[in-house]
C-alpha positions in Angstrom: 114.6 112.0 102.2 115.4 108.3 102.8 113.3 105.7 101.0 113.6 101.9 101.0 111.7 100.4 98.1 111.1 96.7 98.1 110.3 94.3 95.3 109.8 90.6 94.9 107.9 88.2 97.1 104.7 86.4 96.3 103.3 82.9 96.5 105.4 79.7 96.2 105.0 76.0 97.1 107.1 74.5 99.8 110.6 73.8 98.6 110.5 76.6 96.1 112.5 79.8 95.9 111.8 83.5 95.9 114.0 86.6 95.7 113.4 89.9 97.4 115.2 93.1 96.5 115.5 96.5 98.3 116.8 99.7 96.9 117.6 102.5 99.4 118.1 106.1 98.6 119.0 109.3 100.4 121.7 108.2 102.7 124.7 105.9 103.0 124.1 103.0 105.5 126.4 100.9 107.6 124.2 97.9 107.5 121.1 96.7 105.7 119.0 93.8 106.6 115.8 91.9 106.4 113.1 91.2 109.1 109.8 89.4 108.9 106.6 89.3 110.8 104.1 86.5 110.7 100.5 86.9 111.7 100.1 87.1 115.5 103.9 87.1 116.0 106.6 89.6 116.8 108.8 90.9 114.1 112.0 88.9 113.9 115.4 89.3 112.4 116.2 87.4 109.3 119.6 88.5 107.9 121.9 91.5 107.7 124.9 92.6 105.6 127.6 95.1 106.5 127.9 97.5 103.6 131.7 97.8 104.0 133.2 94.4 103.6 129.9 92.5 103.0 130.0 90.5 106.2 126.7 88.7 106.8 124.6 87.5 109.8 121.6 85.1 109.7 119.0 83.9 112.0 119.4 80.2 112.8 116.0 79.5 111.2 117.1 80.6 107.8 120.9 79.8 107.8 121.8 77.6 104.9 118.6 78.4 103.0 118.6 82.2 102.6 121.4 84.4 101.2 121.7 88.1 101.6 123.8 90.0 99.1 124.6 93.4 97.9 123.3 94.4 94.5 125.2 96.2 91.7 123.3 99.3 92.4 124.3 101.6 95.3 122.5 100.7 98.5 120.7 97.7 96.9 120.4 94.4 98.6 118.8 91.1 97.8 117.5 88.2 99.8 117.6 84.9 97.9 115.3 82.4 99.7 115.6 78.7 98.8 114.0 75.6 100.2 111.1 77.7 101.5 108.9 76.3 104.2 105.3 77.2 105.2 106.7 78.7 108.4 108.6 81.2 106.3 105.3 82.8 105.5 105.3 86.4 106.7 105.5 90.0 105.6 109.2 90.7 104.9 110.7 94.1 105.7 113.9 95.7 104.4 115.7 97.8 107.0 118.8 100.0 107.1 120.9 101.6 109.8 123.3 104.5 109.8 125.7 103.1 112.4 126.3 100.2 114.7 127.6 96.7 114.1 126.1 94.5 111.5 125.7 91.7 114.1 123.6 93.9 116.4 120.1 93.0 115.4 118.6 96.2 116.6 119.1 99.9 116.0 117.6 100.1 112.5 116.7 103.6 111.5 114.7 103.1 108.3 112.2 100.5 107.0 110.7 99.4 103.7 107.0 99.1 103.0 106.9 95.3 103.5 106.2 92.6 101.0 104.2 89.4 101.5 105.8 86.0 101.1 103.4 83.0 101.3 104.6 79.4 101.2 102.0 76.8 100.6 102.3 73.3 101.9 
């Protein structure tokens, strides 16, 4: 049984930092990533990392501020979010896919439970 368990998130002032983590179990994945969904908006891609090689991909809106990385644990990733803005407020979801290119922002097979990130102005 595949499980993606997220941790981190919370409330922070604009300009601050937060770190999200995701631990996946049950399968080996080709790519893991982060998505987010703000109230009244569609879910959008944030970042992804290829498990083999560690190549990364970022949405333009977070490039230079967010960093996705692999953790020391198997199938664990982190999202370090710096210089946070109010428009980063959303529920963030960890996701994983079994195959496909890391730069393809679709085709994810499994999703975490979501965690709220709120950035106050």
